[in-house]
N, C-alpha and C positions, 0 to 999 in steps of 0.2 A: 504494500500500500504506500503510495506516494503522498506525502504531506507537504503542502506548499506554505501554509501558515499555521501557526499554533492557534489554539482556541483563545489564548490570552491576547495574541496579536490581533485576531479577528475582532474580539470584543473592543479593543482599543480603537481600531479603525472604525468600527460601527459607531462608537461614541463620538469620534471626531466628525464623522459624516452627519450624525444627528445634530451636533452643535452647529455645524455649518448651515444646515437647513432651518434650524430653529432661529438662528440669527437672521437668515434671509426673510423669514416670515415677519419678524419684528421690524425689519428694515424696509418692508414693502412700501411704506409711506414716507420713508426718509432715506438717508444715505446708507448704502451698503458697501463697506470697505472691500469685501471680497470681490464683488462684481466690479467695482470701480478699478481696482488694481489689476484684476485679470483682463478687463477690457483694454487697459492701457498697454500691457505687455504681451497680450495675446496675438497681436498682429505679426505677420511674418517679418516685417522690417525691424520692429523692435527686438524680436528674438534674435534675428540674424546679426543685428548691430551689437547686441550684448555679447553674443558668441564670438563675433569678430574681435571685439575689444578684449574679451577674456582670453581668447586664444593667441592673439598677436600683440597684446599690450597696447601702449600708447600709440595712437594713430592720428594722422592728419586726415582732413576731409577727403581728399582725393584717394588716399590709400584705402580708406573705408569703402569708397565707391568701387575701387578695383576688386576688393574682397567680395563685394555684393554687386556684381556687374549689372544686374537688371533693375536696380533701384534708380529712380530719377534724382536729379540734383535737388529738386524741390522736396521730394518725399524724404530724402536723407536729412535735409535741413529741418523739416518738421519733426522727424523722428528724434534727431539729436536734441532738439530744443525740449521736446516732451520728456525725454529720459533725463536731461539735465534738471528740468523743473521738478522731477520726482526724486532727485537725489541719487540716481543710479549711475550717472556719469559726471565727470568734471570736464570743464572746458577751460583750457589755459591759453591765454593770448600772450604772445611774445611781442614786445615793442621793437619790431624789426621792419625793414623795408625790403620787400613787401611783408605785411604782417604774417606771422606764423601762428596757427592755432592747432593745438593738440587736444585730443579727447582720450579719456581713460575711465575705466570703471572705478567707482568708489567701493568701499567695503560692502555697502548694501548691494550694489550692482554685482559684485563678485559673489555674494551669497545667492543672489538670484541666478547668476550664470551656472552655479553648481547644480541648481534644480533643473535648469533648462538642459544641461548636459544629460541628466537622467532621462528627460523626455526625448531628447534628440537620439540618444542611444536606443530607447524603446522604439522610436519611429524607424530608425535604420534596421533594427532587428525584425520588425514586423511589417515593413512596407510591402514586401512581396506577397504576403498573405492578404493584406488589405487590398492591394491592387487586383489580385486574382478574384477576390469576392466582388469587387466593383464591376469587373468585366462580366460577371454572371448576371448582374442586375440589368 
């Protein structure tokens, strides 16, 4: 018999899930932090930008664009601004001619990147299975 999770772990996971949904019910009429944060970082550009900065360290704007070649200049600008406003990345401007700007993950952004790596690994591991299921539909 193969056991993937212990009963104790399943109970902990069930409790976490219940807390999430109970909070969502209470927040229906007001601000829900889970929905707000997931909405902000759940788009592909934010995720890829965080992974790019986490994997390659400090980067300039054009270097990030090269790492994410299908992102537009405008979308990268908006994404970087949002991530900076949320405290996930820093933007450092150097007083040079022409001005040099570098972006890097904060500690908060680094902790999110670690979670995104788990998700990205899961997606890579299971993408073939999912694509096969999609073709059947």
